[in-house]
Structures are given as structure tokens and as C-alpha cells.
C-alpha positions in Angstrom: 51.2 195.0 -0.3 54.6 194.2 0.6 56.5 190.9 1.6 60.2 189.9 2.1 62.0 189.4 -0.7 63.6 186.1 -1.3 66.4 185.1 0.2 69.8 185.7 -2.4 71.3 182.2 -3.8 74.9 181.9 -2.2 76.7 182.2 -5.6 74.8 185.5 -6.2 75.4 186.9 -2.9 78.7 186.0 -3.5 79.1 188.2 -6.8 76.9 190.4 -5.5 80.0 191.8 -2.9 82.5 191.1 -4.8 80.6 193.9 -7.7 80.0 196.0 -4.7 83.6 195.9 -3.4 84.8 196.4 -6.7 82.5 199.5 -6.9 83.9 201.1 -3.8 87.7 200.1 -4.2 87.0 201.5 -8.0 85.5 204.7 -6.3 88.3 205.4 -4.0 90.8 204.4 -6.8 89.5 207.5 -8.8 89.5 209.5 -6.0 92.5 209.3 -4.8 93.9 210.0 -7.8 92.0 212.9 -8.9 92.6 214.4 -5.8 96.5 213.5 -5.1 98.0 212.3 -8.0 100.2 209.0 -7.8 101.7 211.0 -4.3 98.3 210.2 -2.8 97.9 206.4 -4.3 101.7 205.6 -2.5 99.9 207.3 0.5 96.8 205.3 0.5 99.0 202.0 -0.1 101.1 202.7 3.1 98.0 203.6 5.0 95.9 200.2 4.2 99.1 198.3 4.6 99.4 199.7 8.5 95.3 199.5 8.8 95.8 195.9 7.7 98.9 194.6 9.8 97.1 196.3 12.8 94.0 193.7 11.9 96.6 190.1 11.0 98.6 190.9 14.2 95.1 190.6 16.1 93.6 188.0 13.9 96.8 185.7 13.9 96.7 181.9 15.3 98.6 181.3 18.6 101.7 179.5 17.2 100.9 179.9 13.5 103.9 182.3 12.1 103.7 186.1 10.9 104.9 184.7 7.5 102.4 181.6 6.8 99.6 183.9 7.8 100.3 186.6 5.6 101.1 184.2 2.8 97.2 182.1 3.5 95.6 185.1 4.1 97.0 186.4 0.3 95.5 182.7 -0.9 92.5 183.4 0.3 92.2 186.9 -1.1 93.2 185.0 -4.7 91.0 182.2 -3.8 87.8 184.6 -3.4 88.0 186.1 -7.4 88.4 182.2 -8.2 92.3 182.7 -9.2 94.5 179.2 -9.8 96.3 179.8 -7.1 98.4 177.0 -5.6 100.7 176.7 -2.9 103.5 175.2 -2.9 106.2 174.6 0.6 109.8 175.4 -0.1 112.8 174.3 2.0 113.1 178.1 2.3 109.9 179.4 2.7 106.6 179.4 0.6 105.7 180.0 -3.0 102.1 181.4 -4.0 101.6 180.2 -7.9 98.8 182.4 -9.0 98.5 181.1 -13.3 95.1 182.6 -13.9 94.4 185.8 -11.5 90.7 186.4 -10.8 91.2 189.6 -10.0 92.8 190.7 -13.4 90.1 188.5 -15.3 87.2 190.2 -13.3 88.6 193.5 -13.9 88.9 192.9 -17.6 85.4 191.8 -17.7 84.5 194.6 -16.0 86.2 196.7 -18.5 85.0 195.0 -21.1 81.2 195.6 -20.3 81.8 199.6 -19.9 82.7 200.3 -16.2 85.8 202.9 -16.7 88.9 201.3 -15.2 91.2 204.0 -13.0 94.2 201.8 -13.6 95.5 199.4 -16.5 95.7 196.3 -14.5 95.2 195.8 -11.0 98.4 194.2 -10.7 101.0 196.9 -9.6 98.7 198.1 -7.0 97.7 194.7 -5.4 101.7 194.2 -5.9 102.6 196.8 -4.1 100.2 196.8 -1.2 100.9 193.3 -0.6 104.8 193.6 -0.7 104.5 196.6 2.1 102.0 194.7 4.1 105.0 191.7 4.6 107.6 194.4 5.2 105.5 195.2 8.3 104.2 192.1 9.5 106.2 189.2 8.5 109.4 188.1 10.0 112.7 189.9 10.0 114.2 187.2 8.4 112.1 186.6 5.6 112.0 188.2 2.2 108.5 188.3 0.4 108.7 189.0 -3.2 106.0 188.8 -6.4 106.5 188.2 -10.0 104.4 188.6 -12.8 103.6 186.1 -15.5 100.9 186.4 -18.1 97.8 186.5 -16.2 99.3 185.7 -13.2 102.0 186.4 -10.3 104.5 184.2 -8.1 104.9 185.3 -4.8 108.0 184.2 -2.7 108.3 184.3 1.2 111.8 183.2 1.6 113.9 183.2 4.9 117.1 183.4 4.7 118.0 181.4 7.7 116.0 178.5 5.9 115.2 177.1 9.2 111.9 175.3 7.6 109.9 175.3 10.8 108.8 179.1 9.5 109.0 180.1 13.0 112.0 181.7 12.9 112.7 185.8 14.1 110.5 187.9 15.1 106.8 187.4 15.9 106.5 190.3 13.4 107.7 193.7 11.7 108.0 196.6 13.3 106.1 199.8 13.8 103.8 202.2 11.9 
């Protein structure tokens, strides 16, 4: 006799999606490094940034700047892993403070459970990928940077014009 399984608890679902994403990411990292080395990872970051920018452009709400959209996406990404992240508006832009990175914590737990990690830390990959996305997406007068700080990081999106409204410059950056 067969029966339908009980629906998953929402918390269990979230944990399972995190695990599946982590497994896919780890497999892709291992494959790319094994087949193409560091140059392959750099090419993967560039391809991933192009794909993500196309998606961001199609999803950006009307009237929202590319920079605000990018920073909100980055914050949501960090929150998916229960990071301790806050967004602070500044006269020149936005600062995201990630005082305890949930992605880093998740990977440490996985390593402690015997999972073989391709990268010692996800930080360099995360920083390179999100900086590449920002370089293609945010307004041309905005600089996005990241500084590591313990088990977290600080992301800054700063306008050279410091207009305060986040809408200066072109609606998105150049090409592919």
C-alpha cells in the first residue's frame, strides 16, 4: 500500500533547499576547478555575472535604481542563510554590514560534517561574483566594494555624485 508523503514543514523545506543549492554549487566548483583550474573559475564568475545581470534587468521594479535593486538582492541573498546583515543608508549611497555571514557559517558546519569543500572560504568567490555583477549592473557613477571583517563583510555602494536619491546615472551598466 502506498500513500502520499506528508508535506514538509516550511523550516525543513528551507533547510533542504539550502542543502541542495550547496551541493550543486560544490559540484560545479569541483568540476570547474578540476577541468579548467583558476581560469575556469574566473570565466564562470564572468558568465554567472552576465546571466544574473540579465535577470536583474528583467526583474527590477519600475522607479527603483539599479543600485538599490542590487543592494536589496545582495541583502536578501545573505538573509537566505540567516546572516546578521543590516542596511544603512548613507549620504553617498548604501552600506550593508554583514557581521556574521550565514554562508560562511553554513560551509563551516558542512566541513565539520565531513563535506569536502572546494574553496577554503566562500568569501573570495562571493566578493568576486557580486563585484562583477555590480560592475555590469549599477549606475555608472556608483562604485561597489567589499571589505572582509572577521566572519562577515561590509558592502558599500557609493555614488561619486552623492546625489542622495540613488537615481543618478544611467539605468544600468553596459554590455555583456
